[in-house]
C-alpha positions in Angstrom: -14.0 5.7 -16.3 -18.2 5.0 -17.2 -20.7 2.4 -16.0 -23.0 0.2 -17.9 -25.5 -1.8 -16.5 -23.7 -5.2 -15.8 -25.8 -8.6 -16.8 -25.9 -8.5 -12.9 -28.1 -5.7 -12.5 -30.0 -6.1 -15.7 -30.9 -9.9 -13.9 -32.2 -7.5 -10.8 -34.3 -5.1 -13.5 -36.2 -8.5 -15.0 -36.9 -9.4 -11.9 -38.6 -6.1 -10.7 -40.8 -6.3 -14.1 -41.1 -10.1 -14.1 -43.2 -12.0 -12.3 -40.2 -12.7 -9.5 -40.1 -10.8 -6.5 -37.8 -8.2 -5.7 -34.9 -8.7 -3.6 -35.2 -7.9 0.4 -31.7 -6.2 1.4 -31.2 -5.1 4.8 -28.3 -3.0 5.7 -26.2 -2.3 8.4 -23.9 0.8 8.7 -23.2 2.9 11.7 -22.3 6.2 9.5 -25.6 8.6 9.4 -24.9 10.2 6.0 -22.8 7.0 4.7 -26.1 4.7 5.3 -28.5 7.8 4.3 -26.7 7.3 0.9 -26.5 3.6 0.2 -30.1 3.3 1.8 -31.2 5.4 -1.2 -29.5 3.7 -3.8 -30.8 0.8 -3.0 -34.5 1.9 -2.7 -34.1 3.3 -5.8 -33.0 0.0 -7.6 -35.6 -1.9 -9.6 -35.4 -5.2 -8.3 -34.1 -4.1 -4.9 -36.8 -3.9 -1.6 -34.5 -2.5 1.2 -36.4 -3.7 4.5 -34.1 -2.5 7.2 -31.5 0.4 7.1 -29.9 0.2 10.7 -27.1 1.2 12.7 -26.0 -1.1 15.7 -25.4 -5.3 16.2 -28.2 -5.0 18.5 -31.0 -3.2 16.0 -29.8 -5.6 13.2 -29.7 -8.8 15.3 -33.3 -7.6 16.4 -34.6 -6.8 13.3 -33.0 -10.2 11.9 -35.0 -12.6 14.1 -38.6 -10.5 12.7 -37.6 -10.9 9.1 -34.9 -12.3 7.0 -33.4 -10.6 4.3 -32.1 -12.1 0.9 -28.9 -10.5 1.3 -27.5 -9.0 4.2 -24.9 -5.9 3.7 -23.0 -5.7 6.7 -20.2 -2.6 7.8 -17.2 -4.5 10.4 -16.6 -1.5 12.5 -19.9 -0.9 14.4 -20.3 1.2 17.7 -21.3 -1.7 20.3 -19.2 -4.5 18.2 -17.3 -5.9 15.4 -19.7 -7.0 12.0 -17.8 -10.1 12.1 -19.7 -11.4 14.8 -23.0 -10.6 13.2 -22.0 -12.3 10.2 -21.3 -15.7 12.2 -24.3 -15.3 14.0 -26.4 -15.1 10.7 -24.6 -17.3 8.7 -25.3 -20.0 11.2 -29.0 -19.0 11.9 -30.0 -18.7 8.5 -27.3 -20.4 6.0 -29.4 -19.6 2.9 -29.0 -15.4 3.7 -26.5 -14.2 1.5 -24.0 -12.0 3.0 -22.1 -9.3 1.7 -19.2 -7.1 3.6 -19.0 -3.4 2.4 -16.1 -1.6 4.6 -13.2 0.8 4.2 -10.6 -2.0 5.5 -9.1 -3.7 3.3 -7.0 -5.8 5.6 -6.3 -9.2 4.5 -6.9 -10.9 8.0 -10.1 -9.3 8.4 -11.0 -10.1 4.8 -10.0 -14.0 5.4 -11.8 -13.7 8.6 -15.4 -12.6 7.4 -15.0 -15.2 4.6 -14.4 -17.8 7.1 -17.6 -16.8 9.4 -20.0 -16.9 6.2 -19.6 -13.7 4.0 -20.2 -14.8 0.3 -18.7 -11.3 -1.2 -16.4 -8.2 0.2 -16.8 -4.6 -1.4 -14.8 -1.7 -0.3 -16.9 1.4 0.3 -15.0 3.3 -2.5 -16.3 0.9 -4.8 -19.2 2.9 -5.7 -22.8 2.8 -6.1 -23.0 1.1 -9.1 -20.7 -1.4 -8.1 -22.8 -2.2 -5.2 -25.7 -2.5 -6.8 -24.0 -5.1 -9.2 -22.6 -7.0 -6.3 -25.6 -7.2 -4.5 -27.6 -8.9 -7.7 -24.4 -11.3 -7.6 -23.8 -12.3 -4.7 -27.6 -13.2 -4.7 -27.1 -15.4 -7.7 -24.6 -17.2 -5.8 -21.7 -15.4 -7.0 -19.1 -14.2 -4.8 -18.2 -10.7 -5.5 -14.6 -9.1 -4.2 -13.4 -6.0 -5.2 -10.3 -5.9 -7.4 -7.9 -4.6 -4.6 -9.2 -7.3 -1.9 -8.4 -10.2 -4.6 -4.5 -8.4 -5.0 -4.3 -9.0 -1.2 -5.9 -12.8 -1.3 -3.3 -13.6 -4.1 -0.2 -12.5 -2.5 -1.4 -14.5 0.7 -2.1 -17.4 -1.3 0.8 -17.2 -4.1 3.0 -19.1 -1.8 0.8 -22.0 -1.0 -0.2 -22.4 -4.8 3.6 -23.3 -5.9 2.3 -25.7 -8.6 -0.7 -23.8 -10.8 -2.6 -26.0 -13.4 -0.7 -25.6 -16.4 -3.4 -26.9 -18.3 -5.6 -23.8 -18.1 -4.4 -21.0 -20.8 -6.2 -17.4 -21.9 -5.7 -16.5 -25.9 -3.9 -13.2 -26.3 -7.3 -11.5 -26.6 -8.5 -12.9 -23.8 -5.7 -12.1 -21.4 -6.1 -8.4 -23.1 -9.8 -8.4 -21.9 -9.4 -9.7 -18.6 -6.2 -7.6 -17.9 -8.6 -4.5 -18.5 -11.4 -6.0 -16.5 -9.0 -6.0 -14.0 -8.5 -2.5 -13.9 -12.3 -1.3 -13.8 -12.9 -0.8 -17.4 -16.7 -1.6 -18.5 -17.6 -3.7 -21.5 -18.0 -0.4 -23.4 -14.5 0.7 -22.5 -13.0 -2.3 -23.0 -14.7 -2.6 -26.6 -13.3 0.8 -27.5 -9.9 0.4 -26.7 -9.3 -3.1 -28.2 -11.3 -2.0 -31.2 -14.2 -4.8 -30.8 -17.5 -5.3 -30.5 -19.4 -5.1 -27.0 -20.8 -8.6 -27.7 -17.4 -9.9 -28.4 -16.4 -8.8 -25.1 -19.4 -10.3 -23.1 -18.3 -13.6 -25.6 -14.3 -13.4 -24.5 -15.8 -13.0 -20.6 -18.3 -15.7 -20.5 -15.2 -18.1 -22.3 -12.8 -16.6 -19.9 -15.3 -17.8 -17.1 -15.9 -21.0 -18.2 -12.1 -21.9 -18.4 -11.2 -20.5 -14.8 -14.4 -22.2 -13.3 -15.7 -18.8 -12.1 -19.1 -17.1 -12.5 -17.5 -13.0 -11.5 -15.4 -10.5 -12.8 -13.5 -10.9 -9.1 -13.5 -14.3 -9.5 -11.6 -14.2 -12.8 -9.1 -11.8 -11.7 -8.4 -13.5 -9.0 -8.1 -16.8 -10.6 -6.2 -15.8 -13.3 -3.5 -14.0 -11.1 -3.1 -16.7 -9.0 -2.4 -19.0 -12.0 0.1 -16.1 -13.3 -2.2 -15.7 -16.4 -2.2 -11.7 -15.9 -0.9 -9.1 -14.1 -3.9 -7.1 -12.4 -1.2 -4.0 -11.6 
């Protein structure tokens, strides 16, 4: 599937070319090749200033004491401990900092532990560079980006805890079609082509979906709609 500039990444470009300063980002990733690849993508992105790219908890703790980023990207499995400890530390010390988990771990217990400690988003590494950049801008704007696979884990966990969904929330047939395709990872242009409608129409349906579900991200919409039984993301 192809990728297109999302509203979040476009906002990042606007930040870069306008008067608003670039987002500062710090990256904690222990695997050298992965760290180098991610750092390169971040450094090349309009609207982002990469201020730290480090491999250990100790290094990142020391770096954060000197300068705090707008967005902290954290892996969970590190050579000198767990990224969960850094999330708790950073959230308690600098609550305005946005924290994004980037990991290969899709275990629901890890996800919930990270969120409970203060993580704002949770992304799997196999989502790709475009998804990561979108997530960075999304989380900086107050969103909570979560990989669709992770959202499905959480839906299954919470299903038993939500026996009485809000029956007043409903989606039109077209809105369900748009969200169903979004849940599968299709970009606006691909959804438009598959449904035979314009890209602007897809964007309009998406805004209506967000308003109805009271969310501000694709992952949030997929999560809520699945929890309410409005779509099946499989």
